[in-house]
C-alpha positions as CSV (number, residue, x, y, z in Angstrom):
1,M,-97.2,-253.7,-108.8
2,C,-96.4,-257.0,-106.9
3,A,-98.3,-258.3,-104.1
4,M,-96.9,-261.0,-101.8
5,E,-97.9,-262.9,-98.9
6,G,-96.0,-265.8,-96.7
7,D,-92.4,-265.2,-95.8
8,V,-91.2,-261.9,-97.5
9,R,-87.8,-260.8,-97.2
10,L,-86.5,-257.0,-97.8
11,H,-82.8,-256.3,-98.4
12,G,-82.8,-252.6,-99.4
13,K,-79.0,-252.2,-100.5
14,A,-79.3,-255.0,-102.6
15,A,-82.6,-253.5,-104.1
16,T,-84.4,-257.0,-103.7
17,V,-87.3,-258.8,-102.1
18,Y,-87.2,-262.3,-101.5
19,V,-90.2,-264.6,-101.5
20,V,-89.0,-267.5,-99.5
21,S,-92.6,-269.0,-99.1
22,A,-95.8,-267.9,-100.1
23,S,-99.4,-268.3,-99.1
24,D,-100.4,-269.2,-102.7
25,D,-97.7,-271.3,-103.6
26,N,-98.9,-271.7,-107.4
27,R,-95.4,-270.1,-108.4
28,P,-93.2,-271.3,-110.9
29,D,-90.1,-273.2,-109.6
30,N,-87.8,-270.4,-109.9
31,G,-88.5,-266.7,-111.1
32,T,-87.2,-263.0,-111.3
33,I,-89.4,-260.0,-112.1
34,T,-88.0,-256.5,-111.5
35,I,-90.7,-253.6,-110.9
36,R,-90.1,-249.7,-110.8
37,P,-92.2,-248.8,-107.9
38,Y,-93.8,-245.5,-109.2
39,P,-97.1,-245.5,-111.4
40,R,-96.5,-243.3,-114.7
41,K,-95.4,-246.6,-116.7
42,W,-96.3,-245.1,-120.0
43,E,-93.6,-242.3,-119.4
44,T,-90.2,-243.9,-120.1
45,P,-87.8,-241.1,-119.1
46,T,-89.8,-240.8,-116.1
47,M,-89.6,-244.1,-114.9
48,Q,-85.7,-244.3,-115.7
49,L,-85.5,-242.0,-112.5
50,V,-87.0,-244.5,-110.5
51,R,-84.4,-247.1,-108.9
52,E,-85.7,-250.7,-110.1
53,V,-86.4,-253.5,-107.2
54,T,-85.8,-256.8,-108.2
55,I,-88.1,-259.9,-106.8
56,R,-86.9,-263.0,-106.9
57,W,-88.3,-266.4,-105.5
58,R,-87.5,-270.1,-105.6
59,A,-90.0,-273.2,-104.9
60,P,-89.3,-275.1,-102.9
61,P,-87.6,-273.1,-100.6
62,G,-84.1,-273.5,-101.1
63,P,-80.8,-271.5,-100.2
64,G,-80.5,-268.2,-101.8
65,A,-82.6,-265.7,-99.2
66,P,-80.6,-264.0,-96.7
67,R,-81.5,-264.5,-92.9
68,C,-83.9,-262.5,-91.4
69,T,-82.4,-259.4,-89.0
70,V,-85.7,-257.6,-88.1
71,T,-88.8,-259.2,-88.3
72,Y,-92.2,-257.5,-88.4
73,D,-95.9,-258.8,-87.8
74,V,-97.3,-255.9,-90.0
75,P,-97.2,-255.6,-94.2
76,A,-94.8,-253.1,-96.0
77,V,-95.5,-251.1,-98.8
78,V,-92.7,-250.3,-101.1
79,F,-92.9,-247.1,-103.1
80,S,-90.7,-244.4,-104.8
81,T,-90.0,-240.8,-103.7
82,G,-88.5,-240.0,-107.3
83,G,-90.0,-239.7,-110.6
84,Y,-91.6,-235.9,-110.8
85,G,-92.5,-235.9,-106.9
86,V,-91.1,-232.4,-106.6
87,N,-93.9,-231.0,-108.3
88,I,-97.1,-230.9,-106.0
89,F,-99.3,-232.2,-108.8
90,H,-96.8,-235.5,-109.4
91,A,-96.6,-235.8,-105.6
92,I,-100.1,-236.0,-104.7
93,T,-101.2,-238.1,-108.3
94,D,-98.1,-240.3,-108.4
95,I,-97.2,-240.8,-104.9
96,I,-99.8,-239.9,-101.9
97,M,-102.8,-240.8,-103.5
98,P,-101.7,-244.3,-104.9
99,L,-100.2,-245.0,-101.2
100,Y,-103.9,-243.9,-99.8
101,N,-105.2,-246.6,-102.4
102,T,-102.5,-249.5,-101.2
103,A,-102.0,-248.6,-97.7
104,R,-104.9,-247.3,-96.3
105,E,-106.8,-250.3,-95.5
106,Y,-104.2,-251.1,-92.8
107,D,-105.2,-248.2,-90.5
108,G,-102.0,-246.9,-89.8
109,R,-100.4,-250.3,-89.3
110,V,-97.9,-250.8,-92.3
111,R,-94.4,-249.9,-92.9
112,L,-93.8,-247.7,-95.9
113,V,-90.7,-248.3,-97.8
114,A,-89.1,-246.0,-99.9
115,T,-86.9,-246.1,-102.6
116,N,-85.2,-243.1,-104.2
117,Y,-85.3,-241.9,-100.4
118,D,-85.6,-238.1,-100.3
119,R,-85.9,-236.7,-97.0
120,K,-87.0,-233.1,-98.1
121,W,-89.7,-234.8,-99.7
122,I,-90.8,-236.7,-96.8
123,A,-90.6,-233.8,-94.4
124,K,-92.8,-231.6,-96.8
125,Y,-95.6,-234.4,-97.0
126,R,-94.9,-235.9,-93.5
127,H,-98.5,-234.8,-92.4
128,A,-100.2,-236.9,-94.9
129,L,-97.9,-239.6,-94.7
130,S,-98.4,-240.0,-91.1
131,M,-102.0,-240.7,-91.7
132,L,-101.1,-243.6,-93.8
133,S,-98.6,-245.2,-91.4
134,I,-97.9,-244.6,-87.8
135,Y,-94.1,-245.7,-88.2
136,P,-91.2,-243.7,-89.7
137,I,-90.5,-244.6,-93.3
138,I,-87.8,-247.0,-94.1
139,D,-84.8,-245.8,-96.4
140,F,-84.8,-248.8,-98.8
141,D,-81.5,-247.6,-100.8
142,A,-79.4,-246.8,-97.6
143,D,-80.7,-249.9,-95.6
144,N,-78.5,-253.0,-95.0
145,E,-80.8,-254.9,-92.7
146,V,-82.8,-258.1,-94.0
147,R,-86.2,-257.2,-93.2
148,C,-88.9,-259.9,-92.9
149,F,-92.4,-259.2,-93.4
150,P,-95.9,-261.3,-93.7
151,S,-97.0,-259.3,-96.7
152,V,-95.4,-256.9,-98.9
153,H,-96.9,-254.6,-101.7
154,V,-93.9,-253.4,-104.3
155,G,-95.6,-250.3,-106.3
156,T,-99.0,-248.8,-105.6
157,E,-102.4,-248.7,-107.0
158,S,-102.9,-245.5,-109.4
159,H,-106.1,-245.1,-111.0
160,K,-105.9,-241.4,-113.1
161,E,-104.5,-238.2,-112.2
162,L,-105.7,-236.6,-109.3
163,G,-108.5,-239.4,-109.1
164,I,-109.7,-242.3,-107.4
165,D,-111.8,-244.9,-109.4
166,S,-113.7,-246.7,-106.4
167,A,-114.7,-249.6,-108.8
168,L,-111.2,-250.0,-109.5
169,S,-110.2,-249.7,-105.7
170,G,-112.4,-252.6,-104.6
171,K,-112.5,-250.8,-101.3
172,G,-115.0,-248.4,-101.8
173,Y,-112.3,-245.7,-101.6
174,T,-113.2,-242.3,-102.9
175,M,-111.8,-238.7,-103.8
176,L,-113.8,-237.3,-100.8
177,G,-112.6,-239.7,-98.4
178,F,-109.2,-238.9,-99.4
179,R,-109.8,-235.2,-99.0
180,G,-111.0,-236.3,-95.6
181,L,-107.8,-238.3,-94.8
182,L,-106.2,-234.6,-95.9
183,R,-108.5,-232.6,-93.7
184,S,-107.3,-234.7,-90.5
185,A,-103.9,-234.6,-91.5
186,Y,-103.5,-231.2,-91.9
187,S,-106.4,-230.2,-89.2
188,L,-108.3,-228.0,-91.7
189,K,-111.4,-226.7,-89.8
190,R,-113.7,-226.0,-93.0
191,E,-115.2,-229.2,-94.5
192,W,-117.9,-226.8,-96.3
193,V,-118.3,-223.9,-97.9
194,T,-121.1,-221.9,-95.9
195,P,-121.9,-218.4,-97.8
196,K,-124.3,-216.8,-95.0
197,N,-121.5,-217.2,-92.9
198,R,-119.1,-214.8,-94.5
199,V,-119.4,-211.1,-95.3
200,R,-116.6,-211.3,-97.8
201,P,-115.9,-214.7,-99.4
202,R,-112.4,-215.3,-99.7
203,L,-110.4,-216.0,-103.1
204,V,-106.7,-217.6,-103.2
205,M,-104.8,-216.7,-106.6
206,V,-101.8,-219.1,-107.3
207,L,-99.2,-216.9,-109.2
208,R,-96.7,-218.5,-111.0
209,R,-93.3,-216.8,-112.0
210,N,-91.4,-218.8,-114.6
211,S,-93.7,-219.4,-117.0
212,R,-97.4,-219.2,-117.8
213,A,-97.4,-216.2,-115.2
214,L,-100.0,-213.2,-115.0
215,T,-98.1,-210.3,-116.4
216,N,-101.2,-208.0,-114.9
217,E,-101.3,-209.9,-111.8
218,A,-101.4,-206.2,-109.8
219,Q,-104.6,-205.4,-111.8
220,V,-106.0,-209.0,-112.1
221,L,-106.0,-208.9,-108.1
222,A,-107.7,-205.4,-107.7
223,A,-110.3,-206.4,-110.2
224,A,-111.2,-209.6,-107.7
225,T,-111.0,-207.2,-104.8
226,E,-113.2,-204.3,-106.5
227,V,-115.8,-207.6,-107.3
228,G,-115.8,-208.2,-103.4
229,F,-113.6,-211.1,-102.7
230,E,-111.1,-211.0,-99.4
231,V,-108.1,-211.8,-101.9
232,V,-104.8,-213.8,-101.1
233,A,-102.0,-213.6,-103.6
234,A,-100.2,-216.9,-103.5
235,G,-96.7,-216.6,-105.1
236,P,-94.0,-219.7,-104.7
237,E,-92.7,-218.2,-101.4
238,V,-96.4,-218.7,-100.0
239,V,-97.2,-221.8,-101.4
240,R,-93.9,-223.5,-100.4
241,D,-94.8,-224.1,-96.8
242,L,-97.2,-226.7,-97.5
243,A,-99.0,-227.0,-94.1
244,K,-99.5,-223.4,-93.7
245,F,-100.8,-223.2,-97.3
246,A,-103.2,-225.9,-96.8
247,Q,-104.9,-223.6,-94.0
248,T,-104.6,-220.8,-96.1
249,V,-106.8,-222.8,-99.3
250,N,-109.2,-224.1,-96.7
251,S,-109.9,-220.8,-95.3
252,C,-111.1,-219.9,-98.8
253,D,-114.0,-220.3,-101.0
254,V,-112.3,-219.9,-104.4
255,L,-108.9,-221.0,-105.8
256,V,-107.8,-219.4,-109.0
257,G,-104.7,-220.1,-111.2
258,V,-103.3,-220.3,-114.5
259,H,-103.3,-224.1,-116.0
260,G,-100.4,-225.6,-113.9
261,A,-99.4,-228.1,-110.6
262,G,-100.6,-225.0,-108.2
263,L,-104.0,-225.8,-108.9
264,S,-103.6,-229.2,-107.5
265,N,-103.9,-227.5,-103.9
266,M,-107.9,-227.8,-104.7
267,V,-107.5,-231.1,-102.2
268,F,-107.5,-228.4,-99.4
269,L,-110.3,-226.3,-100.5
270,P,-113.5,-226.8,-98.6
271,R,-116.6,-228.7,-100.3
272,N,-118.7,-226.9,-102.4
273,G,-115.6,-224.2,-102.9
274,T,-114.8,-223.3,-106.5
275,V,-111.8,-224.0,-108.7
276,V,-111.4,-221.4,-111.4
277,Q,-108.3,-222.8,-114.0
278,I,-107.3,-220.2,-116.6
279,V,-106.4,-222.1,-119.8
280,P,-103.2,-220.7,-121.8
281,W,-103.2,-220.3,-125.6
282,G,-102.8,-222.9,-127.9
283,E,-105.9,-225.4,-127.9
284,M,-105.1,-226.2,-124.3
285,K,-108.8,-226.9,-123.3
286,W,-108.6,-230.7,-123.3
287,P,-105.3,-231.0,-121.4
288,A,-106.2,-228.5,-119.0
289,W,-109.8,-230.3,-118.5
290,T,-108.0,-233.7,-118.2
291,S,-105.7,-232.5,-115.6
292,Y,-107.7,-230.0,-113.3
293,G,-111.4,-230.0,-114.5
294,E,-112.5,-233.4,-114.9
295,P,-111.0,-234.3,-110.9
296,V,-113.1,-231.1,-109.7
297,A,-116.4,-232.8,-109.4
298,P,-115.5,-235.9,-107.6
299,M,-113.9,-234.0,-105.3
300,G,-117.1,-232.1,-104.1
301,L,-116.0,-228.7,-105.9
302,R,-117.2,-226.4,-108.6
303,Y,-115.6,-225.9,-111.8
304,V,-115.4,-222.5,-113.7
305,E,-112.8,-222.4,-116.9
306,Y,-111.6,-219.3,-118.3
307,E,-110.2,-220.0,-121.5
308,T,-107.7,-217.0,-123.0
309,T,-107.7,-215.5,-126.2
310,A,-104.9,-214.8,-129.0
311,E,-105.0,-211.1,-127.3
312,E,-104.2,-212.8,-124.1
313,T,-100.8,-214.4,-124.8
314,T,-97.2,-213.1,-125.0
315,L,-96.7,-215.4,-127.6
316,K,-98.1,-212.7,-129.9
317,Y,-94.9,-210.7,-129.4
318,V,-93.0,-213.8,-130.4
319,Y,-95.1,-215.1,-133.4
320,Q,-96.6,-213.3,-136.5
321,R,-100.6,-213.9,-136.4
322,N,-100.4,-216.0,-139.8
323,H,-97.8,-218.4,-137.9
324,T,-99.2,-221.8,-137.0
325,V,-99.1,-221.0,-133.4
326,F,-102.1,-218.8,-133.8
327,T,-103.6,-220.4,-137.1
328,D,-103.4,-223.8,-136.6
329,P,-102.0,-224.8,-132.5
330,V,-103.4,-228.3,-132.8
331,S,-100.3,-229.1,-135.2
332,L,-97.7,-228.2,-132.9
333,H,-99.6,-230.6,-130.3
334,K,-99.1,-233.5,-132.9
335,Q,-95.3,-233.0,-133.3
336,G,-95.0,-234.2,-129.7
337,F,-95.3,-233.3,-126.0
338,N,-91.6,-231.4,-126.2
339,M,-93.0,-229.2,-128.6
340,L,-96.2,-228.4,-126.9
341,W,-94.3,-228.0,-123.9
342,E,-91.6,-225.5,-125.3
343,T,-94.3,-223.7,-127.0
344,F,-97.6,-223.5,-125.0
345,L,-96.4,-224.5,-121.5
346,N,-93.1,-223.0,-120.9
347,G,-93.3,-220.4,-123.5
348,Q,-95.7,-217.9,-123.0
349,N,-96.9,-215.7,-120.2
350,V,-100.7,-214.6,-120.0
351,T,-102.0,-210.9,-120.1
352,L,-105.6,-211.4,-118.8
353,D,-108.5,-209.1,-120.5
354,V,-109.2,-207.8,-116.9
355,D,-113.0,-206.4,-117.9
356,R,-113.7,-209.8,-119.2
357,F,-112.0,-211.8,-116.2
358,R,-114.3,-209.2,-114.1
359,G,-117.3,-210.6,-115.6
360,V,-116.2,-214.4,-114.7
361,L,-115.6,-213.0,-111.2
362,Q,-118.7,-211.3,-110.5
363,H,-120.5,-214.3,-111.5
364,I,-118.5,-216.4,-109.2
365,Y,-119.1,-213.9,-106.5
366,R,-123.1,-214.2,-106.7
367,S,-123.0,-218.0,-106.8
368,V,-120.9,-217.9,-103.1
369,T,-122.8,-215.4,-101.8
370,I,-125.9,-216.4,-102.5
371,T,-127.5,-218.2,-99.2
């Protein structure tokens, strides 16, 4: 990212930021840098989906910068709704959380400027975005104005997936603070799980359809009900309305799902809620932990992991038991992410051992009902 203060001018259609004068004028005489304002710098294919922004400066000030057509007394943050933003995990990890790290200090008095402007994405996440800026978001790609600001950030501050490192932020931000912002944004009523006030704890199960789906979801849902939970089945048609689903998750004490983006909805659970991640076959424990296990505790939540066995994967209908898929899954990991994705993420569904899973649910039920 690049932060600039002084006379800074944005020309969206040219995808250019002009630094006409800076408060810290230790710049080289002339310079140009380019930035793709999206955090996943290590993923080259992802970054190619993000529009490049050019930053130009000239010292001492000289010709080249266009005249201002609109002038502001508030700062601006340039970010991208491109990349993998269509996925809720990436929307939160790559866009909303880094915006929180970068723009929250301005208490709403900041202009958000979006490259790869996606009207539907902005509409979907408007509740969270409105907590970061009181102004409409500017479509940088279509903007022919020359907008002049006292300071501009191009790019946003990202620490780790689904997490904030308060030491890195330098502003004392935490995941509890971020979740507090979401609670306000979506008018979520429950801050804490309070077992003694609930006869039947509520459990929401995020159900996948195209891969890593539960082939026996009806039996699994029935088992959760038999244990004593009030069960909410959340397929894609339920999850699609984010504002409504945030309310649903917040009304629950437990969120369950197979490893995947749907588990990101844990951000809406009340504190002391429980996240249950079903880890698919294929030595997926470490990827599952880093994405959806490690972030849980800093959110003030509990984590339970259910690791499937070779008997619980539909891969057993595709490969013989002496195949590397079963004898040495790690060797497939070492062939690169595409192999991992095609085999263990996109290539299997899950048939849970209902009796074994019921035991896990019984343990969770006791933990959320004991006062």
